[in-house]
N, C-alpha and C positions, 0 to 999 in steps of 0.2 A: 680185717674188715673186707677181705676179698671173698671170692667164691670158693667153697670147699673143693679141694682137688679131687676128692674121692667121688664127687658127683659127675666127673667127666669121663667119657669113654676114651680109652687108649692113653698114651703118654702125652703129657703137656710140655711143650718146649720151655726150658728155663727162662727164656726171654719173655715169656708170658706170665711169669710169676712175680709177685710183689716181694722185694727184698725185706720188707718190714714184717708182713704177716705170713709170708711163704705160701699164700694161696693164690689162685688165679686172679689176675688184675680185674678190678671192678671200678668203672668210671675212671680210667687211668689218666694221670698227669705226668709231665716230664720235667726234669730239672733242666735249666737253660743251657748250662755249659757242658756238663758231663753226660747229659741226655739219659740218665737213669730214669726208669719208669716206675711209678708207684700207684697203688689205689689212692683215689682222691681223699678218702677218709683217713687212711693211714698216714699219708704225708702231711696233711693239715694238722692232725693230732701231734705228729712228731715235731713239726715246726713250731707248734705252740709251746714246746718245751725247749727246743734248741734250734737255732737258725743255720743248720748245716745239713748236707746230703747224708742220709743214713749209710751210704756205701763208701764214699771216698772223703767225706767230711768237708767238702767244698762249701763255702758260705753261700746260702740261698735264702730267699724270703718267699712268703706265700704269693706275693704279687708277681714274682718272677716265674712261677710255674706256668707251663703252656701245654696245650693238647699234644697227645702223642701222634706220630706220623700215621698217615692213612693205612700204610701197609700193616702196621701193628694192629690197628683197629679191625682190619679185614681178617687177619689171622685169628683174632679173638672171636670175631663174629661167626667163624666157620667151625669153632669147637663144638663137639656134641656133648650136651649136658642133660642130666636127668632132671625131671620135673621136681620142683620144690615140694610137691605134694605126694612124693613117693610113699611116705609113711602113712598117708591117708588112702593109699590104694592106687595111685596113678603110676603106671609103668612107662610112660612116654619118655622118649629121649629125642630132644630137638636141638637144632642149632642155637647157639647162644643168642644170636640176633633175633630169634623167634620166641625166646623164652617169655618175654613180656606179653605178647599177644596170646600165647598159649595159656598162661596163668589166668588171663581174664576170662577165658572160655572153659578152663579145666573144670570138669564136673566134680572133681575130688577136692577142689579148692574150698577150704572151710570158711573162707571169707567171701565166697562168691555171692553176690546179691540175689536173693530169692524172693519173689512176690509171695506175700502171705495168702494162703488159700482159704482162710477162714472168713474173708470178706471185708477186712479193714482197709485193704488197698495199700498197705505199707510194704516197703521192700526192706528186708533185713538180711544180715549175713547168714549163710547157711548154718554155721555152728551155733547161732543164737536162735534158730527157728524153733527148737523144742521148748525153749524157755520163754518164747515170745507170748505176751499176753495182750490181745488186741485192745481190751478196755483200758488197761494200764497205759499202753503206749499212746492210744488216742487221747487219754486224759492229759498226758504230758504234752502232747502236741498242741492240744487246745490251750493249755496253760501258757505255753511258749508263744502261741499266736496272740493270746489275750494280752500278754506282756508287750508284744510288739505293737499291738493296736493302741495300747495306752501310751506308749512312747511316741507313736505317730500323732496321736491326738494332742499330746503335749507340744510336739514340734509344730503342729498346725496352729495351735493357740498362740504360740510364741511368734510364728510367722504373721498371723493376723494382727497381733499387737504391733509388731514391727512395721507392718504395712500401714496400719492406722496412723502410727507416729510419723511415718514418711509422708503420708498424704497430708497430715496436719502441717508438717514443716513446709511442704510444697505450697499449700494454701497460704501460709504466712508469707512465704517468699513472693507469691503472686500478689498478695495484698500490698506488700511493701513496694513491689515493682509498679503496681497500679498507682499507688500514692506518689511515687517518684515521677512517674510519667505525667501526672497531673501538675505537680509542682515545679518540675524542671524540664523545660523544652529539650535540652540536650539529652537528658535521660530518656525522654519520650522517643527521640530519634534512634537511640541505641537499642531500646527495647523493641521498637518496630523492626529494626534490622535483624535483631536476634530471632524474632518470630518468622520473618521472611526466610532467613537462612535455615531455620528448622523445617519449614515447609518444603524448601528446595531439597534438603537432604532426604526427607521422607519420600518425596516424589522420585528422586534418583534411585532410591532403594527398590522401587517397584519395577517389575519386568515390563519392557515395551510390549505393546499389544498391537495386533493388526486386525482391523475390523473388515471382514469379508462380505458381510451382508448388512449394510446400513438400513435396509428395509426392515430388519428384525428388531429395530429400536422400540423400546417400550416407553412411550412419552408420558404416560400417566400411571406410574407404578403404585400399587395399593400399599396399605400400611404394613402388611406382613412382609412383602418383598423389600420395602424400604428398611424394615427392622433387620432383616437378614444382611443387607448390604452394609448397614450402619455397623453391625457387629464385626463384619469382616474388615471394615476400615479401621475400627478400633484395634482389632487383633494384629493388624499389619503395622501398627505403630504410628498411625496418623495423629498429628498434633491435635489434642482435644479441642482447642479453640476454633478449629476449622471444620470439625465433623458436622456440626449442626448446619453450617453454611453449605457444605457440600451436599448434604442430604436435602436441604431446601431447594438446591439447584438441580435436583434429580427429576423434578417435575416440569413439564413444558410451560407452566404458568410463570416460572421464574427464568426461563431461558432467554438469552439475548435476542435482539431483533432478528438476527439472521436465522434463528431456529424457532421462533415463537409460534409459527403456524405451519400447517402442513404445506401450504403453498410456498412459503419462503424456504422451507426445508428442501422442497423439490428444486427450487431455483438455485440454491446454493450447494446442491449435492456434490458437485465436482470439487468444492473446497474441502469437503470432509477428508479427502485423502491427504491433505496437508497437515491435519491434526497430529500432534504427538500425543499418543494415547498410552496410558499406563494401566496394566491389568489389576483389577481388584482381586487379590489372591483367592483362587478357588471358585470364582463366580464368573458368570457371563455378564460382566460389567467392566467399564473402564472409567478412569478419571482423566479429564482433560484439564490440566492445571495451567493457570495463566502464566506461571513462571517458565513453563516449557513451550509456550505457544505465543511468544511476543511477535512472531512473524505473521500471525493471523490478524485479520481486520477486527476492529473493536466490536463490530456487530456480531462477531462469532465467538466472543469470549465473555467470561464472567470472572470476577475476583471472589475467592482465590482460585476457583475452578468449578467445574460441574461434573456430575456423575451421569454417565449414560448406561442404561441397563438394557440388555438385549435378550431376546428369546433364544437366539442362536447366532452363530457367525463371528465368533472371536477366536483368533489363533494366538 
């Protein structure tokens, strides 16, 4: 399984020959104790039959084999070897370490990928180019792609069914929790706490934002802009039960007393810097969540929070 000795220029040192196949070492490995070197293919095949060194019969296993020393790899790399495509017309002689790159570019390599010039756009091995039939190959390609499309459609249908089932189970769980909250005060408190914790975790997952231009705030966003922000909130993992509230709180008509009019906003402008703002991913908008801003005055907050949309000025 080694490299044929007759392909090499000059004499090859015996230390570079495999004791099993007697050819030049290929991907060599070394025995742990006696340090005899073998082609990886040769020694693995040998040890599949008997667990001993082929030279001195010391006991070894496949797991004990190790790479050969660097000096041996260097000596092998500097050997001059004829190209594997000599029978196809290549007369190149290169260092063994350069054989791989040479074969990839060798114009005599029968397996070198060649673009079809008939217009199908496929790349085929050089020795198959004469037998290449564009129509046949494209038909096979289309059939394979069609099969993959069918498989993907089946996977999509299964995913949709699974998602529908999960949504149904979630809705049943929500209905159960709602019923428990109504009938059991203790359960109501637990459910409320769970919802608060969920909101806090989501808020903490968003990046902190710094507003540099509070004057760029859009206090009356239109329906299209609100729909864009709503989608971003949903994609960011915002708890569904607060999204409607947050978007209702994106308009100045719902803002707290400290933000309700242009005059009050001007008066309280210095307090804006104390807000803990979270970036709505990918948008010029922030959420100011009540759970992050307990240090603010009540007239500057809303539960569970409010959305502030800007024309510009968010880092």
